[in-house]
MOPAC internal coordinates of N, CA, C and O (Angstrom, degrees):
PM7 1SCF
backbone

  N    0.0000 0     0.00 0     0.00 0    0    0    0
  C    1.4504 1     0.00 0     0.00 0    1    0    0
  C    1.5269 1   109.49 1     0.00 0    2    1    0
  O    1.2310 1   121.39 1     1.34 1    3    2    1
  N    1.3036 1   114.95 1  -178.66 1    3    2    1
  C    1.4640 1   121.15 1  -179.25 1    5    3    2
  C    1.5255 1   108.15 1  -101.61 1    6    5    3
  O    1.2310 1   119.80 1   -65.99 1    7    6    5
  N    1.3378 1   117.98 1   114.01 1    7    6    5
  C    1.4544 1   120.87 1  -173.43 1    9    7    6
  C    1.5256 1   115.13 1   -76.11 1   10    9    7
  O    1.2310 1   119.70 1   163.25 1   11   10    9
  N    1.3154 1   118.18 1   -16.75 1   11   10    9
  C    1.4561 1   121.82 1  -176.08 1   13   11   10
  C    1.5284 1   109.15 1  -113.46 1   14   13   11
  O    1.2310 1   120.14 1   -53.40 1   15   14   13
  N    1.3229 1   117.34 1   126.60 1   15   14   13
  C    1.4663 1   121.44 1  -177.32 1   17   15   14
  C    1.5224 1   112.11 1   -61.33 1   18   17   15
  O    1.2310 1   120.01 1   142.10 1   19   18   17
  N    1.3193 1   117.58 1   -37.90 1   19   18   17
  C    1.4659 1   120.06 1  -179.96 1   21   19   18
  C    1.5264 1   111.29 1   -65.86 1   22   21   19
  O    1.2310 1   120.37 1   140.71 1   23   22   21
  N    1.3114 1   116.90 1   -39.29 1   23   22   21
  C    1.4612 1   120.89 1   177.51 1   25   23   22
  C    1.5226 1   109.56 1   -66.48 1   26   25   23
  O    1.2310 1   120.36 1   137.66 1   27   26   25
  N    1.3265 1   116.92 1   -42.34 1   27   26   25
  C    1.4626 1   121.19 1   178.09 1   29   27   26
  C    1.5267 1   110.65 1   -57.62 1   30   29   27
  O    1.2310 1   120.15 1   134.26 1   31   30   29
  N    1.3077 1   117.31 1   -45.74 1   31   30   29
  C    1.4618 1   121.31 1   179.46 1   33   31   30
  C    1.5248 1   110.65 1   -59.90 1   34   33   31
  O    1.2310 1   120.35 1   137.15 1   35   34   33
  N    1.3237 1   116.93 1   -42.85 1   35   34   33
  C    1.4645 1   120.30 1   179.81 1   37   35   34
  C    1.5238 1   112.16 1   -66.91 1   38   37   35
  O    1.2310 1   120.34 1   139.40 1   39   38   37
  N    1.3251 1   116.96 1   -40.60 1   39   38   37
  C    1.4640 1   120.52 1   179.54 1   41   39   38
  C    1.5281 1   109.84 1   -65.16 1   42   41   39
  O    1.2310 1   120.23 1   134.02 1   43   42   41
  N    1.3129 1   117.16 1   -45.98 1   43   42   41
  C    1.4714 1   121.04 1   178.99 1   45   43   42
  C    1.5248 1   110.15 1   -62.20 1   46   45   43
  O    1.2310 1   120.25 1   136.02 1   47   46   45
  N    1.3244 1   117.13 1   -43.98 1   47   46   45
  C    1.4595 1   121.31 1  -179.24 1   49   47   46
  C    1.5285 1   111.74 1   -59.72 1   50   49   47
  O    1.2310 1   120.63 1   134.21 1   51   50   49
  N    1.3178 1   116.40 1   -45.79 1   51   50   49
  C    1.4706 1   119.66 1   179.37 1   53   51   50
  C    1.5224 1   111.29 1   -64.41 1   54   53   51
  O    1.2310 1   120.68 1   138.53 1   55   54   53
  N    1.3242 1   116.31 1   -41.47 1   55   54   53
  C    1.4644 1   119.55 1  -179.09 1   57   55   54
  C    1.5186 1   111.05 1   -67.00 1   58   57   55
  O    1.2310 1   119.83 1   141.45 1   59   58   57
  N    1.3240 1   117.92 1   -38.55 1   59   58   57
  C    1.4675 1   121.40 1   177.76 1   61   59   58
  C    1.5274 1   109.55 1   -61.04 1   62   61   59
  O    1.2310 1   120.08 1   137.72 1   63   62   61
  N    1.3262 1   117.45 1   -42.28 1   63   62   61
  C    1.4707 1   120.27 1   177.48 1   65   63   62
  C    1.5177 1   110.80 1   -61.30 1   66   65   63
  O    1.2310 1   120.23 1   138.02 1   67   66   65
  N    1.3334 1   117.16 1   -41.98 1   67   66   65
  C    1.4549 1   120.42 1   177.87 1   69   67   66
  C    1.5254 1   110.86 1   -61.97 1   70   69   67
  O    1.2310 1   120.49 1   134.60 1   71   70   69
  N    1.3190 1   116.67 1   -45.40 1   71   70   69
  C    1.4626 1   120.72 1  -179.67 1   73   71   70
  C    1.5218 1   111.37 1   -64.70 1   74   73   71
  O    1.2310 1   120.53 1   141.69 1   75   74   73
  N    1.3147 1   116.59 1   -38.31 1   75   74   73
  C    1.4584 1   121.29 1  -177.86 1   77   75   74
  C    1.5310 1   111.44 1   -65.50 1   78   77   75
  O    1.2310 1   119.99 1   141.09 1   79   78   77
  N    1.3222 1   117.62 1   -38.91 1   79   78   77
  C    1.4534 1   119.54 1  -171.36 1   81   79   78
  C    1.5234 1   115.20 1   -99.68 1   82   81   79
  O    1.2310 1   119.31 1   151.95 1   83   82   81
  N    1.3075 1   118.91 1   -28.05 1   83   82   81
  C    1.4628 1   116.24 1   179.41 1   85   83   82
  C    1.5195 1   114.51 1  -166.09 1   86   85   83
  O    1.2310 1   120.18 1   170.24 1   87   86   85
  N    1.3021 1   117.26 1    -9.76 1   87   86   85
  C    1.4607 1   119.59 1  -174.85 1   89   87   86
  C    1.5127 1   113.39 1   -79.72 1   90   89   87
  O    1.2310 1   121.81 1   -27.52 1   91   90   89
  N    1.2976 1   114.14 1   152.48 1   91   90   89
  C    1.4614 1   120.03 1   174.13 1   93   91   90
  C    1.5156 1   107.96 1  -107.53 1   94   93   91
  O    1.2310 1   120.53 1   -36.83 1   95   94   93
  N    1.3078 1   116.59 1   143.17 1   95   94   93
  C    1.4710 1   119.41 1   179.46 1   97   95   94
  C    1.5279 1   111.47 1   -60.04 1   98   97   95
  O    1.2310 1   121.10 1   -36.78 1   99   98   97
  N    1.3227 1   115.50 1   143.22 1   99   98   97
  C    1.4561 1   121.60 1   178.16 1  101   99   98
  C    1.5200 1   111.56 1   -93.64 1  102  101   99
  O    1.2310 1   120.46 1   179.82 1  103  102  101
  N    1.3140 1   116.73 1    -0.18 1  103  102  101
  C    1.4656 1   122.39 1   178.00 1  105  103  102
  C    1.5236 1   108.63 1  -127.83 1  106  105  103
  O    1.2310 1   121.47 1   -26.60 1  107  106  105
  N    1.3221 1   114.79 1   153.40 1  107  106  105
  C    1.4574 1   120.34 1   176.98 1  109  107  106
  C    1.5138 1   109.32 1  -105.86 1  110  109  107
  O    1.2310 1   121.29 1   -31.85 1  111  110  109
  N    1.3180 1   115.13 1   148.15 1  111  110  109
  C    1.4561 1   120.02 1   179.75 1  113  111  110
  C    1.5175 1   109.17 1  -144.91 1  114  113  111
  O    1.2310 1   121.13 1   -39.02 1  115  114  113
  N    1.3119 1   115.44 1   140.98 1  115  114  113
  C    1.4649 1   119.75 1   177.23 1  117  115  114
  C    1.5233 1   111.50 1   -78.08 1  118  117  115
  O    1.2310 1   120.67 1   149.89 1  119  118  117
  N    1.3254 1   116.32 1   -30.11 1  119  118  117
  C    1.4583 1   119.48 1   178.70 1  121  119  118
  C    1.5245 1   109.64 1   -96.44 1  122  121  119
  O    1.2310 1   120.66 1   -19.90 1  123  122  121
  N    1.3068 1   116.35 1   160.10 1  123  122  121
  C    1.4658 1   121.37 1   178.58 1  125  123  122
  C    1.5198 1   108.40 1   -80.31 1  126  125  123
  O    1.2310 1   120.74 1   -58.48 1  127  126  125
  N    1.3250 1   116.19 1   121.52 1  127  126  125
  C    1.4574 1   121.60 1  -178.85 1  129  127  126
  C    1.5219 1   110.66 1  -111.25 1  130  129  127
  O    1.2310 1   120.80 1   -30.08 1  131  130  129
  N    1.3291 1   116.08 1   149.92 1  131  130  129
  C    1.4593 1   120.92 1   171.51 1  133  131  130
  C    1.5209 1   108.07 1   -68.57 1  134  133  131
  O    1.2310 1   120.57 1   -19.91 1  135  134  133
  N    1.3299 1   116.52 1   160.09 1  135  134  133
  C    1.4581 1   120.40 1   179.80 1  137  135  134
  C    1.5264 1   111.72 1   -59.90 1  138  137  135
  O    1.2310 1   120.46 1   143.87 1  139  138  137
  N    1.3317 1   116.73 1   -36.13 1  139  138  137
  C    1.4603 1   120.80 1   178.43 1  141  139  138
  C    1.5203 1   110.99 1   -63.41 1  142  141  139
  O    1.2310 1   120.46 1   139.13 1  143  142  141
  N    1.3180 1   116.73 1   -40.87 1  143  142  141
  C    1.4638 1   121.27 1   179.41 1  145  143  142
  C    1.5229 1   111.07 1   -67.32 1  146  145  143
  O    1.2310 1   120.45 1   142.24 1  147  146  145
  N    1.3342 1   116.74 1   -37.76 1  147  146  145
  C    1.4617 1   120.35 1   177.32 1  149  147  146
  C    1.5262 1   109.50 1   -63.44 1  150  149  147
  O    1.2310 1   120.51 1   133.86 1  151  150  149
  N    1.3367 1   116.63 1   -46.14 1  151  150  149
  C    1.4665 1   120.70 1   179.83 1  153  151  150
  C    1.5272 1   110.95 1   -60.11 1  154  153  151
  O    1.2310 1   120.27 1   135.50 1  155  154  153
  N    1.3217 1   117.10 1   -44.50 1  155  154  153
  C    1.4667 1   120.50 1   178.61 1  157  155  154
  C    1.5246 1   111.51 1   -62.74 1  158  157  155
  O    1.2310 1   120.58 1   138.27 1  159  158  157
  N    1.3028 1   116.50 1   -41.73 1  159  158  157
  C    1.4678 1   119.97 1   179.42 1  161  159  158
  C    1.5343 1   110.52 1   -65.09 1  162  161  159
  O    1.2310 1   120.09 1   141.39 1  163  162  161
  N    1.3254 1   117.44 1   -38.61 1  163  162  161
  C    1.4603 1   120.63 1   177.24 1  165  163  162
  C    1.5341 1   110.69 1   -61.77 1  166  165  163
  O    1.2310 1   120.69 1   139.39 1  167  166  165
  N    1.3257 1   116.28 1   -40.61 1  167  166  165
  C    1.4659 1   120.42 1   178.42 1  169  167  166
  C    1.5230 1   110.41 1   -66.18 1  170  169  167
  O    1.2310 1   120.20 1   133.29 1  171  170  169
  N    1.3121 1   117.21 1   -46.71 1  171  170  169
  C    1.4645 1   122.04 1  -179.24 1  173  171  170
  C    1.5291 1   111.14 1   -59.58 1  174  173  171
  O    1.2310 1   120.47 1   139.60 1  175  174  173
  N    1.3303 1   116.70 1   -40.40 1  175  174  173
  C    1.4594 1   120.60 1  -178.19 1  177  175  174
  C    1.5316 1   112.84 1   -83.28 1  178  177  175
  O    1.2310 1   120.35 1  -178.16 1  179  178  177
  N    1.3323 1   116.93 1     1.84 1  179  178  177
  C    1.4557 1   120.21 1   176.69 1  181  179  178
  C    1.5193 1   114.93 1    77.53 1  182  181  179
  O    1.2310 1   120.01 1  -162.36 1  183  182  181
  N    1.3176 1   117.59 1    17.64 1  183  182  181
  C    1.4617 1   121.67 1   179.92 1  185  183  182
  C    1.5252 1   111.96 1   -81.88 1  186  185  183
  O    1.2310 1   120.58 1   158.28 1  187  186  185
  N    1.3309 1   116.49 1   -21.72 1  187  186  185
  C    1.4619 1   122.70 1  -179.34 1  189  187  186
  C    1.5178 1   108.03 1  -117.79 1  190  189  187
  O    1.2310 1   121.11 1   -45.36 1  191  190  189
  N    1.3094 1   115.48 1   134.64 1  191  190  189
  C    1.4570 1   119.53 1   175.16 1  193  191  190
  C    1.5286 1   108.11 1  -123.93 1  194  193  191
  O    1.2310 1   120.86 1    -9.22 1  195  194  193
  N    1.3049 1   115.96 1   170.78 1  195  194  193
  C    1.4582 1   119.85 1   179.72 1  197  195  194
  C    1.5231 1   108.25 1  -144.73 1  198  197  195
  O    1.2310 1   121.49 1   -19.52 1  199  198  197
  N    1.2922 1   114.76 1   160.48 1  199  198  197
  C    1.4625 1   120.66 1   178.20 1  201  199  198
  C    1.5196 1   107.36 1  -137.86 1  202  201  199
  O    1.2310 1   120.87 1   -51.32 1  203  202  201
  N    1.3134 1   115.93 1   128.68 1  203  202  201
  C    1.4634 1   120.05 1   178.78 1  205  203  202
  C    1.5272 1   109.31 1   -81.47 1  206  205  203
  O    1.2310 1   121.02 1   -41.89 1  207  206  205
  N    1.3186 1   115.66 1   138.11 1  207  206  205
  C    1.4657 1   120.83 1   178.56 1  209  207  206
  C    1.5261 1   108.83 1   -70.03 1  210  209  207
  O    1.2310 1   121.30 1   -39.04 1  211  210  209
  N    1.3066 1   115.12 1   140.96 1  211  210  209
  C    1.4613 1   119.81 1   178.11 1  213  211  210
  C    1.5198 1   109.04 1   -95.97 1  214  213  211
  O    1.2310 1   120.84 1   -36.86 1  215  214  213
  N    1.3209 1   115.99 1   143.14 1  215  214  213
  C    1.4592 1   120.40 1  -178.29 1  217  215  214
  C    1.4996 1   112.61 1   -69.64 1  218  217  215
  O    1.2310 1   120.10 1   180.00 1  219  218  217

């Protein structure tokens, strides 16, 4: 998971933009989910990863 709330917000935000403009969800759902919920579910299921930039 993402241990820092600020990093989580940034990861979700970037993924939502991807989903909005051209991305396809990496998870399936029977119910209709908001893009934010899809992004969170992708993170929880380990479908999305992130890497912090090094100084």
